N, C-alpha and C positions, 0 to 999 in steps of 0.2 A: 587783584589778580583773579582772572576768570578761569574756571576749570571747565573743560569740555569733556563730557562723558561720551564715550563711544558705546552705542547700544548694539550689542551683538546678539543675534538670535540664539536661543538655546538649542543646539543641535543634538538630536537623539539618533541612536543607531537603529536602522531598519533593515529588514530583509524582505524581498519581494519575489513572488513566483508569478509569472505571466504566461498564459496560454494564448497562442495566436492561431488564427485560422490556418488549417493545413495547406491551403493553396496560396497563402500570402507570398508575394515575391520578396526577394532579398531587399529591394529598394523600399518596399512597404515596411519591412521589419526595421531597416535602418532609420527610416523617417520617424517611426514610433519612438525608438530609443533616443534619437537626436532630440525630439520634442520633450521626452521625459527628462533627459539630461539638462536641457535648457530650463525646464520648470524648477528642477532641484537646485541647480547651480546659479543660474542667472536671476531668476525671480525671487528665490528664497534663501540664497547664500549657503546652500548645503554643498556636499561633495559626493559624487558617485565613486565608490571604491572598487566595485567589481561587477562585471556583467558577463554571464556565461550562458551559452546555449547548450541545452541537453538534446537538441534535435527533435525530430518528429517521433512521437511516441503514441502508443495506444492509450485511450482513455479508459478508466474503469467502467464508467457509464457514459453512453452517448450524450453529447451536449448539442442541442439544435441539429440533430441528425448526423453529427460528425462523430466518427469513431476514433479519430486521431487529431492531434494538435501539435504545434511546435512549442516546446517548453523553453522558458528563459528563467534564469535565477540571477538576482542582483542584490547587492548590499550597498547601502548608502547612509549618509548622515544628513538629516534634514529636520526642520521643525514641523509640528503637526499640520500647519496650514498647507505645507507642500504636499502632504499626503492627500488632503482633501482635494486639492487641485489636480493631482495625478489621477485620482480615482474618478473625478468628474470628467476629465478628458478621455480616460479609457472607456468609460460607460458609453460615450457617444461615438467611439471608434468601432466601426463594423468588423474590423479585423481582429479585435481583441475578444476572445471567447470567454476567458475567465482571468481573474487576477486576485492576488491576496498579498497584503502588506502586513508584516508582523513587526511590532516594536520589540527590539531586543533590550536586555537589561542595560542600565546605565553603565558606562565604563567598559562595555564589551569591545575588545579589540577586533575589528572587522576582518583583518587579515588572518588572525589566528582562528576566528570563527569559520571562515571559508576553508582554511586548511583542515580543521577538525571535521567540518561537514564533508569534505571530499574524502577524508580518511574513513569516516563512518560509512559513506556510500560504498567505498571499495571493500571494506570489511563485510558489509552486508551482502554484496555481490559474491564475494568469495564463499561465505556461508551458504548462500543459495546454490552455488555451483557444487559445493560439497554435498549438500542435501540431495540434489538431483543425481549426483554420481552414486550415492548410497542407494537411492531408490532404484536406479537402473540396475545396479548390482543385485539387489534383492529380487527384482523382477526377472533377471536372467537366471538366477539360482532357482527360482520357482519353476521356470520352464524346463530347464535342463538338469535339474538336480535329481538325486536318487528317488525313485518311486514315481517320477513323472508328475502330472497334474493331480490334484486332489480328487477330481471326479473320475479319474481313470482307475483308482484303487478299488479293491474288493469292498463290498458293503459290510464288513464285519468290524466290530468295535474292539478287537483284540482279545475278547473274552470267549470266543467261540460262538457267540450268538450273532445271528445275522439281523441287521436292522429291519429288513423288509418282511420278516416273519411276524405274524400277528401275535401279540400277547406275551410270548415267552421272553424271558430276559433275565439279566443278572439280579434283579430286585426281588425275585422269589415269587412273583405272581405266576400263576399257572397259565395254561393256554387260554386263548381269548374266550371270554364269557364263562370260564369254569371256576373262577376263584371268587373269594369274598372281596367285595369292594365296600369301602366305608360309606359310600353314598347309597347302597342298596338296603332295603328293609328285609331283615331276616325272618320276619314274621313272629318274633318272640314277644313276650310281655313287655309292656312299657309301664314302668312305674312301680 
C-alpha cells in the first residue's frame, strides 16, 4: 500500500500597504493588483483576503518630488517566497512609489484583524476631531474672552508696579543703579 503525501505550503498571514503614483489610471491600478493576486494565489497557493483603497493622500515627506500618493491596504495569506516575488515585481514597476509587507502573528484571523484596524482608525479620527474642536474653542475664547488679547492689557503685574519702569519692583530692590547688588564690590576688606 503506497501513501501519497500532499505537500501544502505553510501559509502565513501578511498585511501590505502599497503607495501608487498619484497620476496612475484606474486600469494601471487594477493591472497591478491583478498581477499581485495571481502571484499570491496561482503561483504560490495563497489567498488574498482583503484589498482596500484609502484614496489619494498627502505624504508626510515628498517621495521622488511627489507630495501625494494613492494608498492601498491589503491582507493575505502566502508563503515567504510569494513575498519575495511580490516585492521584486513592485520594485520594477514605475507606478509603485513605496510598499511594505508585514508578517502578522501566526493564527491571526485576517477578517478580525481588518475589523480591528478599521475600528482603531475610526477611533483615532474621532479623537483627532475632538482635539481640533477643543483647540478651536480655546482659540475662540482667547480672542473674544474677557480682557481681550494679552498684549492689549495694561503693563502691570497686579502688584501696582509697572513692568516698564526701570529697577523698582516687588522684590525690594530700589531704583535702578541705587541698590546693593551681590555682583558689585562694596570696597570693604576682604579676608
